[in-house]
C-alpha positions as CSV (number, residue, x, y, z in Angstrom):
1,X,-5.3,27.2,-1.1
2,X,-6.1,25.9,-4.8
3,X,-8.0,22.9,-3.7
4,X,-10.1,25.2,-1.1
5,X,-10.6,27.5,-4.0
6,X,-12.2,25.2,-6.3
7,X,-13.9,23.2,-3.5
8,X,-15.7,26.5,-2.4
9,X,-16.3,27.3,-6.3
10,X,-18.3,23.8,-6.4
11,X,-19.8,24.0,-3.0
12,X,-23.3,22.4,-2.5
13,X,-26.5,23.2,-0.2
14,X,-29.1,21.0,0.3
15,X,-33.0,21.8,-0.9
16,X,-36.0,20.1,-0.1
17,X,-36.5,17.7,-3.1
18,X,-33.7,18.6,-4.9
19,X,-31.0,17.2,-2.9
20,X,-27.1,18.8,-3.1
21,X,-27.4,21.9,-5.5
22,X,-23.8,23.6,-6.5
23,X,-25.8,27.1,-5.8
24,X,-22.0,28.9,-6.3
25,X,-21.9,27.3,-9.7
26,X,-25.7,28.5,-10.5
27,X,-25.2,32.1,-9.3
28,X,-22.1,32.8,-11.5
29,X,-24.0,31.5,-15.0
30,X,-26.8,33.1,-13.5
31,X,-25.0,36.2,-13.2
32,X,-23.5,35.8,-16.6
33,X,-26.7,35.3,-18.2
34,X,-27.9,38.2,-16.6
35,X,-24.9,40.4,-17.6
36,X,-25.6,40.0,-21.2
37,X,-28.3,42.4,-21.0
38,X,-27.0,44.3,-18.4
39,X,-22.9,44.1,-19.0
40,X,-22.5,46.1,-15.3
41,X,-24.0,42.6,-13.8
42,X,-20.8,41.3,-14.8
43,X,-18.4,43.2,-12.2
44,X,-21.0,42.9,-10.0
45,X,-20.9,40.0,-10.1
46,X,-17.0,38.8,-10.0
47,X,-16.7,41.1,-6.8
48,X,-19.5,39.3,-5.0
49,X,-17.4,35.8,-6.1
50,X,-14.3,37.0,-5.4
51,X,-15.7,37.9,-1.8
52,X,-17.4,34.5,-1.6
53,X,-14.4,32.8,-2.8
54,X,-12.0,34.3,-0.5
55,X,-14.4,34.3,2.8
56,X,-15.3,30.4,2.3
57,X,-12.1,28.9,1.2
58,X,-10.1,31.0,4.0
59,X,-12.4,29.4,6.2
60,X,-10.5,26.9,9.2
61,X,-13.7,24.8,9.4
62,X,-14.7,24.7,5.7
63,X,-10.7,24.0,5.0
64,X,-11.0,21.4,7.9
65,X,-14.3,19.7,6.3
66,X,-12.4,19.6,2.5
67,X,-9.1,17.8,4.0
68,X,-12.0,15.4,5.9
69,X,-13.5,14.9,2.2
70,X,-10.1,14.2,0.4
71,X,-8.8,12.0,3.3
72,X,-12.2,9.8,2.8
73,X,-11.0,9.8,-0.9
74,X,-7.7,8.8,-0.4
75,X,-8.2,5.9,1.9
76,X,-10.9,4.9,-0.9
77,X,-8.8,4.5,-3.4
78,X,-5.9,3.0,-1.2
79,X,-8.6,0.2,0.1
80,X,-9.2,-0.3,-3.6
81,X,-5.8,-1.1,-4.2
82,X,-4.9,-3.2,-1.4
83,X,-8.1,-5.2,-2.4
84,X,-6.5,-5.9,-6.0
85,X,-2.9,-6.5,-4.6
86,X,-5.0,-9.4,-2.0
87,X,-7.1,-10.6,-5.0
88,X,-3.9,-11.6,-7.4
89,X,-2.5,-13.7,-4.5
90,X,-3.2,-17.4,-4.8
91,X,-5.8,-18.6,-2.6
92,X,-3.8,-20.5,0.0
93,X,-1.7,-16.9,0.4
94,X,-5.4,-15.4,1.0
95,X,-6.1,-17.7,3.7
96,X,-3.2,-17.1,5.5
97,X,-4.1,-13.1,5.2
98,X,-7.8,-13.5,6.3
99,X,-6.9,-15.9,9.3
100,X,-4.1,-13.0,10.3
101,X,-6.9,-10.3,9.7
102,X,-9.0,-12.4,11.7
103,X,-6.9,-13.0,14.6
104,X,-5.9,-9.1,14.9
105,X,-9.7,-8.3,15.2
106,X,-10.2,-10.4,17.8
107,X,-7.2,-8.3,19.8
108,X,-8.9,-4.9,18.8
109,X,-12.3,-6.5,19.8
110,X,-11.1,-7.5,23.3
111,X,-9.4,-4.1,23.7
112,X,-12.5,-2.6,23.3
113,X,-14.6,-4.6,25.4
114,X,-11.7,-3.6,28.0
115,X,-13.1,-0.3,28.0
116,X,-9.3,1.2,27.0
117,X,-8.8,4.9,26.8
118,X,-9.5,6.5,23.0
119,X,-5.9,7.2,22.5
120,X,-5.1,3.6,23.7
121,X,-7.4,2.3,20.9
122,X,-6.6,4.2,18.4
123,X,-2.9,3.3,18.8
124,X,-3.5,-0.5,19.0
125,X,-5.8,-0.3,16.0
126,X,-2.8,1.4,13.9
127,X,-0.6,-0.4,15.1
128,X,-2.3,-4.1,13.7
129,X,-3.2,-1.9,10.6
130,X,0.7,-1.5,10.0
131,X,1.3,-5.2,10.7
132,X,-1.5,-6.4,8.8
133,X,-0.1,-4.1,6.1
134,X,3.7,-5.7,6.1
135,X,2.0,-9.6,6.5
136,X,0.5,-8.4,3.0
137,X,3.7,-7.0,1.4
138,X,5.7,-10.4,2.4
139,X,3.2,-12.2,0.9
140,X,3.2,-10.0,-2.3
141,X,7.0,-10.3,-2.8
142,X,6.8,-14.1,-1.9
143,X,4.3,-14.6,-4.9
144,X,6.1,-12.3,-7.2
145,X,9.5,-14.5,-6.5
146,X,7.2,-17.7,-7.5
147,X,5.5,-16.9,-10.2
148,X,8.8,-15.3,-12.0
149,X,10.9,-18.8,-11.2
150,X,11.8,-20.6,-14.8
151,X,11.2,-23.8,-13.0
152,X,14.7,-25.3,-12.9
153,X,15.7,-26.4,-10.0
154,X,19.2,-26.1,-8.1
155,X,20.2,-29.9,-9.2
156,X,18.9,-29.2,-12.6
157,X,20.9,-26.1,-13.3
158,X,24.3,-28.1,-11.4
159,X,23.7,-30.8,-13.7
160,X,23.4,-28.7,-16.8
161,X,26.4,-26.9,-15.7
162,X,28.9,-29.9,-15.1
163,X,27.9,-30.9,-18.6
164,X,28.4,-27.7,-20.5
165,X,31.6,-27.7,-18.4
166,X,32.7,-30.9,-19.9
167,X,31.9,-29.9,-23.6
168,X,33.5,-27.0,-23.1
169,X,37.1,-28.4,-21.9
170,X,36.9,-31.0,-24.7
171,X,35.9,-28.0,-27.6
172,X,39.0,-26.5,-29.4
173,X,39.5,-22.8,-28.0
174,X,39.6,-20.7,-31.3
175,X,36.6,-22.5,-32.4
176,X,33.1,-20.5,-32.7
177,X,31.6,-23.5,-30.8
178,X,34.2,-22.8,-27.8
179,X,32.7,-19.1,-27.8
180,X,29.3,-20.4,-27.8
181,X,29.6,-22.9,-25.6
182,X,31.3,-20.6,-23.0
183,X,29.1,-17.9,-22.7
184,X,26.2,-20.6,-22.5
185,X,27.7,-21.3,-19.2
186,X,28.7,-18.1,-17.8
187,X,24.7,-18.0,-18.8
188,X,24.2,-21.0,-16.8
189,X,26.1,-20.3,-13.8
190,X,24.1,-16.7,-13.3
191,X,21.0,-18.3,-13.5
192,X,22.1,-20.7,-10.5
193,X,23.4,-17.6,-8.6
194,X,20.0,-16.1,-9.4
195,X,18.1,-19.0,-8.3
196,X,20.2,-19.2,-5.0
197,X,19.7,-15.1,-3.8
198,X,15.7,-16.0,-4.8
199,X,16.2,-19.1,-2.8
200,X,17.5,-17.2,0.2
201,X,14.8,-14.3,-0.4
202,X,11.9,-17.4,0.0
203,X,13.4,-18.6,2.9
204,X,13.8,-14.9,4.9
205,X,10.2,-14.2,3.8
206,X,8.8,-17.4,5.0
207,X,10.8,-16.9,8.4
208,X,9.1,-13.5,8.7
209,X,5.7,-14.5,7.9
210,X,6.0,-17.2,10.6
211,X,7.4,-14.5,13.2
212,X,4.5,-12.2,12.6
213,X,2.2,-15.0,12.9
214,X,3.9,-15.7,16.3
215,X,3.7,-12.4,17.2
216,X,0.1,-11.8,16.3
217,X,-0.7,-14.9,18.8
218,X,1.4,-13.9,21.8
219,X,-0.9,-10.4,21.2
220,X,-3.5,-12.4,21.1
221,X,-2.8,-14.2,24.3
222,X,-1.8,-11.3,26.3
223,X,-4.6,-9.2,25.3
224,X,-7.2,-12.3,26.7
225,X,-5.2,-12.9,30.3
226,X,-4.4,-8.7,30.9
227,X,-6.6,-7.4,32.7
228,X,-5.8,-3.8,31.7
229,X,-5.1,-3.1,27.7
230,X,-1.4,-2.7,26.9
231,X,0.1,-0.6,23.9
232,X,0.7,-3.0,21.1
233,X,4.5,-2.2,20.3
234,X,5.9,-3.1,16.6
235,X,9.5,-3.5,17.3
236,X,10.2,-6.5,15.1
237,X,13.5,-6.7,12.8
238,X,12.9,-8.6,9.8
239,X,14.7,-10.8,7.6
240,X,13.3,-9.1,4.4
241,X,14.3,-6.1,3.4
242,X,11.0,-4.7,2.3
243,X,12.2,-1.2,0.3
244,X,13.7,-3.2,-1.9
245,X,11.1,-2.3,-4.6
246,X,12.5,-5.5,-7.1
247,X,10.6,-7.8,-4.6
248,X,6.7,-6.8,-5.6
249,X,7.0,-7.0,-9.9
250,X,4.2,-5.4,-11.3
251,X,2.7,-4.4,-7.8
252,X,5.5,-2.1,-7.2
253,X,3.7,1.1,-8.0
254,X,0.6,0.2,-5.9
255,X,3.0,-1.0,-2.7
256,X,4.7,2.6,-3.5
257,X,1.3,4.2,-3.6
258,X,-0.1,2.4,-0.1
259,X,3.0,2.9,1.6
260,X,3.7,6.7,1.2
261,X,-0.5,7.1,2.5
262,X,0.3,5.0,5.6
263,X,3.4,7.0,6.2
264,X,1.5,9.9,5.6
265,X,-0.8,9.4,8.4
266,X,-0.3,11.6,12.0
267,X,1.9,10.3,14.2
268,X,3.3,7.2,11.9
269,X,5.6,4.3,13.7
270,X,8.2,3.6,11.2
271,X,9.1,0.0,12.3
272,X,8.6,-3.1,10.7
273,X,10.1,-1.3,7.8
């Protein structure tokens, strides 16, 4: 309710030659200045302002206008964050996303040309947007995993481990050198395990990216050959757990905000999560 009162207080009206003028704010200032010479006007102004704010802020039509404006601002902020995520991707990943986006646009265009019902168009448009968002999250996760790699290969780590194991075996147990080499060996084994988990995650992401691309190709084929627009389904089970915030690195806050904004939309399906 407070945001409606605030919007009412700073409401503007169009005036020829002046554009949008904050009439209510000017009125408050005017009564404040007049009250310096006639204090009773302050009481009158307070009463009129209270009545104005209550009447306007509780008006359902005004509330809808405020909600629509807030939604536009939220969507603008979301688009800015989404664009920042895309710009942080390497060129090849941006090209893959652009190609998928182009196909999704083509699908929507075909359905619009088939003069589908408004409800079906909105549902399919929303489904395609969610599909592109999941695809972008997979690309962000893939880029984060690749960027944070120390650069060692699995074979290189195994070679270091094998060499160090021999050194540990040949070192007297009661010496500081044995303790140091043993601790290093444990670290290398942990790094190997981490490397293997990263590789597994990258394989899952690669598989999911390919699956989504194939799904979009199928959607495009179906849209091209079917005479009547079909509702797009997002019942795709991914191998990657996109709920894992550690996947995204520094991009996690932006991902979380965009996820929240997407789920806040009315009738938002919860597939592909």
